[in-house]
N, C-alpha and C positions, 0 to 999 in steps of 0.2 A: 504494500500500500504506500503510495507516494504522498508527500506533503503538499500543501497548497502551492499553486504556481508562483514562482518568484519573479518571472519575467526576465530571468538571466539566460542568455544564450551562450552555450559552451560548445566549442569544437574541439574534438580530441583526435590527435593524429597517432594512430597505432592501435591495433586491436589485440594486443597481448593481454596477459592477465592484469597488468597495471592499467592499461587503457580501458579495458572492459569494466574493471571495477570502478574506475572513475566515472564511466558512463552510467553504470547501474546506480551508483551512489548519488550522482547528480540528479538522476531521474527520481530516486527516492526522496530527495530533498526539494523536489519541485522545479528543477531547472530544465530548460529546453536544451537537449544535448544531441549531438550527432557525431559519428565516428568515421574517419577516413583511413583506409588501410591500403598499403602498397600491393600486398599479395592479391592475385585475382580470384582465388578460391580458398576455402578452408580445407586444410589437409591435416590429418591426425598423425603428425610426425613427432619424432623425438623419442626420449626414453624417460627415466624416472625423474620426478620433480617432487619437492617436499614443501608442505605448508605447515607452519607451526600452529599451535592452538590460537595464537593471536590472529591468524587468518581464518581458522575454523569459526571463530566468534563472528567474523564478518559474514562468512557464508551462511551461518545459521540464521542471520537476520533476513535473508532473502526468502521470500515466499514461505514464511512461517516454518523454516527449517527444511523445506523440501529439497532445496538445492544441496545443502550439506549432506542430506541423506543419499541423494543420487551420487554425489562424489564419493561418499564413504563406501558405497557398494562396489566401486571400481578400485578401491585402494587396498593396500597391503594391511593385513591384520596380524600383528605380532604380539597380541595379548598373551599367547601361550608360549612364544618362542624367545622373544626379546632380541637383543643384539649381542652376538658372540664375537669377541675380539680375540684374534689369534696372533701369536708371535710368527713373524714372516717365515722363519727358516724351519722351525720344528713343527709348526702347525698347531701347537698346544693352545687351548683356550685359556688365556690369561685373565680374562674378566667376562663374566656373563651379566650384561646390563639388562635388568628387567625393563619392560615397557610400562610406563605410567598408565594408570587406569584412565580410560577415555572419559572426558567431560562431554556429555551430550550437547551442551550449548557452545562448546569450543573444541571440536574434534581436531586431532592431528591427522593430516592427510598426506599420504605418499602413494603416488600412482603414475601412470603413463601420462606424460605431459600432453600429448595430443588428445587423448580420451577425456581428460579433465577439462582441457581448454574447450573442447566441443560442447560440453555441458554448459559451461559459463557463456560461451558465444551464443548458443541457442536460447538460453534464458534471456540474455540481453536483447536479442533481436526479436524472438518470437513471443515471449511472455511480457517483456517490458515494452516492446514496440519501439525500441531505439533504432533509428536509421543507421545502418552500418554499410558504408559504401566501399566495396572491395574493388581492387584493381584501379585505385585512384592515387597514384604517387603524388606527393606534395613536393613541388619544386622550390617554393619560397614561402617564408613567413613575413608578415608585416604588422606594424602596430602604430598607433598614435595615442594621444592622451585619452581618446574616447572609445577606441575599439581596436580590435586585432583581427587578423585573418590569415588565410593561406591562399596560395596560387597553385592550382592543380596542374598536372602535366598537360591537360587539355586546354589550359589557359583560363579556365573558370576561376573567378575569385569568390571565396567564401568568407563572409564577414561574421564576427561574433563579438560578444562582450569580453570573452576570454578564450584563448587557445592554449590547450594543454599538449605539450610535446611529449608523448609517451612513445617516441619513435626509436627507442633502443640505443645501443652502444654507439652506432654511427649517426646519431641524431643531427639533423640539420637545424633543428630549433636551438640546439646548444650554441651554435655559431652566432646566432643573433643575440642570445642572452649574454654570452661572454664577450662578444666583440672580437673574437679571434677563433681560429681553428684549433681545437684541443684534440690532438691526435692520441689515440690509445697506445699504451705501451705494454710490452710483454710483462707479465707478473713473474716470469722466470719459470712458470709451470704450465703444463697442459694436462688434459685428461683424455684418455681413450675411453670411449663409451660404446655400449652395445645393448641391444634388446632383441631377444629371440625366443622361439618356442622351446619347450623342454624335450622335444623329440629324441635328440641324441643324448641329452643329459640323463634321461631316465633309463637308457640302455646300458650305461657305463656304471659298474659297481662302485667306482670311486666317487661318482657324483649323484647317483640315484637317490641317496638320502635327502638331498635338497628338494626333490620333487615329490616325495611320497609322505612328507610331514607337514603339508599345508604351506603357509607362507613362512619364509625364512629370511634372516638377515645376518650376514657374516662379514667381518672385516679382518684383513691381514695387514699388520703395521710393520713397515720396514724402514731402513735408512733412506730418508728423503723421498719415500714412496709409500702410498697406501692403496689398497685394493679392496673395494667394497662390492659385495655380491648379494643379490636378493632373488628370491623366487616369489611370485605373486599370483593371485587368482588360484589359490590352492595348489601352487606348484606348477601351474601350466605354462606360465611365462617366466623367463629368466632375464636378468639385467645385471650389468656390472660397469663400474667405473674405476679406472686406475689413474691416480694422480702421480705425475712424474716430472722431473726436471726438463725444461725445454726453453730454448732462447730464440725460437724462430721469429723472423721478422713479420709481425702481424699487420704491417701496412699492406702486405700482399693479400693475405687472407688469414682468418684464424680457425677455419674449419676445413679439414682435408680428409679424404679417405685414408684410414689408417692401415698400417701393414702389420699383420700378425707376427711376422718375424721380429719386428721391432719390440713388440710386447714381450715376446719370449726372451729377448736379451735382457730386458729389465727384470724379468722374473727368474733369471738364472740363480740357482742356489736357494730358491724359495720352496715352500711346502708344495709337493707335486700336485696337490689338489688344485692349486691355482692354475697351473698349466692345463690340467684336465678340464677345467671350466672353459678356459680360453679356446682350447682346441675345438670346442663345439660351436664356436661363434662363426656365423656365416659372413659377417662383415662388421667393420668397426670404424668409428669416426674419431679422428684426432682433433680435439677441440682446444685451441690455445686460450688460456685464461687471461683475460684483459685486466690491466691495472690502470687506475687513474688516481692521481692525487685528488683529495677532496676539492670540489669546485668552490670558488669563493661565493658564488650565488647561484640560485636556481631560477631567478626572477629577472625579467627583462627591464629595460630602462623605464618604461611606462607601466610596468607591472600588469601587462595585459597578456603576457606569454609566460607560461610556467613549465619548467622541466619536471618530469615525473618518472619514477622507476629507474631503469638502466640508463636513460638519457642523463639523469642527474647523479646516480650513485650505483655503479655496477658492483656486484658482490661476488666473492669467491664461493664456490660450491660448499666449502667446509663451514660456511656460516649457516647453511640450510635456511636462509631468510631472504634471499634476493626477491623472489616473487611476492613473498608475504609483505616485505617493506614497500614494494610498489603498490600493493593493495591498501596498506595503511595510508600511503600518500593520497590515494583516490578517495578514501573515506574522509580524510581531514580537509581536503580542499572543498569537498561538497558541503560539509558542515560550515566552514568558514564563509563560503558564498551565501549560504542561507542566513547566517547570523548577521553578516555585514549588510546585505541587501544590494540591489542593483546600483545604487548611487555610490557604493564604497568598494567596488571590486578591487582596485589596486591595494587597498588596505587589507582586504580579505586574503589576497595572495601573499602579502607580506606576513600576515599573522600565520598563515600556513607554513611558511618557511621557518618562522620562529618556533613553531610547535614541533617541527620535524627534524630540523638540521642536526642538533646535538645527538638525539636518539639514533638517527641513522648512522652518524659517524662512529658512535660507540659500537653499534652492532656490526658495521663493516669490519672493525678491528677483530671481532671474534672469528672471522674467517681465517685470519692470519694466525691467531693464537691457537685455534684448534688444529690447524695444519701443523704448526710448529710443535705442539704437544705430541703429535703422532710421529712427525718426521725426525724429531730429535729425542726420541724416547730414551729415558734412562731406565734400562731394564732391571737394574738393581732396585731402583725405587718402585717399579711395578711389582717386583717380587714381594716387597714388604708392604706395599699399598696398591693392590690391583685396581682400586677405584680411580687411581690417578690417571689411568689411560682411557677412562670412560668418555663418551661423547657428551659435552656439556649441554645441559638443558636448564637455562637460567630463568628463574621465575620472573625477573624484571622484564624479560623479553616476551615470554609466552603468556603471562597474565595480563598483558597490556590490552586495554580496550580503547582503540583509536577514536571511536565515535564519542565515548564518554570523556576521554581526555580533551578532545577538541571543544566539546560543549563546556566543560568545567573551566578551562583556561582562556576561553575566547575573550571574554570581557576585559580581563586584565591586559592581555596582549594587544587587543584592539586599541586601548587607551595609550599603550606605550608606542605603537607605531603611528598613531594619529596625533598624539600630544606628548612627544618625548620631553618637552620642556618641563612637564610636571614631575618627571622622575629624575632624581639625582644619579649621576654616573651610569645612566642607561646606555648600553651598547647594543645597537641593533645590527643585524646582519646586512651586508651591502646589497644593493639592488642595481642592476643594469651593467652595461658593458664595462670591462676593465680597460680594454683598448678598442674604442669604438670602430666598427666597420660601417660603411654606408648601409642605411636601412631603407628599403623600399616602403613607401607609404601610399 
């Protein structure tokens, strides 16, 4: 059920999880929203993706919990299995991390990226009635004090009160916001990724156990490498990711067809079960992990264009929070627009940034700290304290309610961004280009 109409028109560029969440939440809060996406058709591509309880809480609010239940049916159920963490060479389980009990109003969701995305996409388009324009590449962004918009490849100009650039790591919106081209850099790591059926796995006595015991999740931790393997849908589907050192030039591309012989080299001296899993893999993708220094601002000069999700803050997979934080962005801006009203959109956008910036930066760091916890493991410490190698699940991250947080803090932050002179020593986040480029208006 959506709120009364606000009269605010929002254009969102990008129909990933962040863009779709922003669209659905803007619809819920009474704004007029439309989405433009470069891809010509929806395809259920990809492999496993994780959503924390803080995302599950957002999903649960859609259609009285129906969307969360649809997603849950497609996701891994580790309630009886947990997460088994192995030493890379011996294969011994050094820690068996139990799965926390599911909160029905804030479920943790891990499933196939394409399948989960299809549920969210169809809900936005078919049940919320949000116009989603596929095959519409955006060539240019523009803004002035009173409006913003995009120029499509067709030449059509689309004007709105606010444009949200949820256009990913290669964001064009980011260039306008920053005033310069911010090239992605290699993080120094890449992941090989694969998703496939259990057909060959279940025939091999070395790997059969993973397919006949329902859903499973196992990790092997080694020197500057970790290998995560899951079975899902009762053991019918298999997926794995292997994070490894890599310094490839990502200006060229950060996604390549992977070579299994390269995977085998990394796994030399490892538990033979790891190679037995990889041998069943029909194809693998080599995905370079993008790194960016924190952007100084996510907000354009006139605060009519806002960066959201990966366009503003790409995450390492070891945070398990990238898509979830994009969703929190979408919830927050929708609330801020509702509370500020049509006459105060630039202030709403600035409040959004104040609400989100510090939290996002802290959670981004968890991707590095978790990776380093595994890649620089002190095995003597693990022997005396096995829990030290567990995957962190921080309450301050997972218990967060983005909608309540925005509602609770909005009034105070609105005063700070609109009347900073009333607050001593107030330091607000910057807005607008650092090195201005020409902006089309």
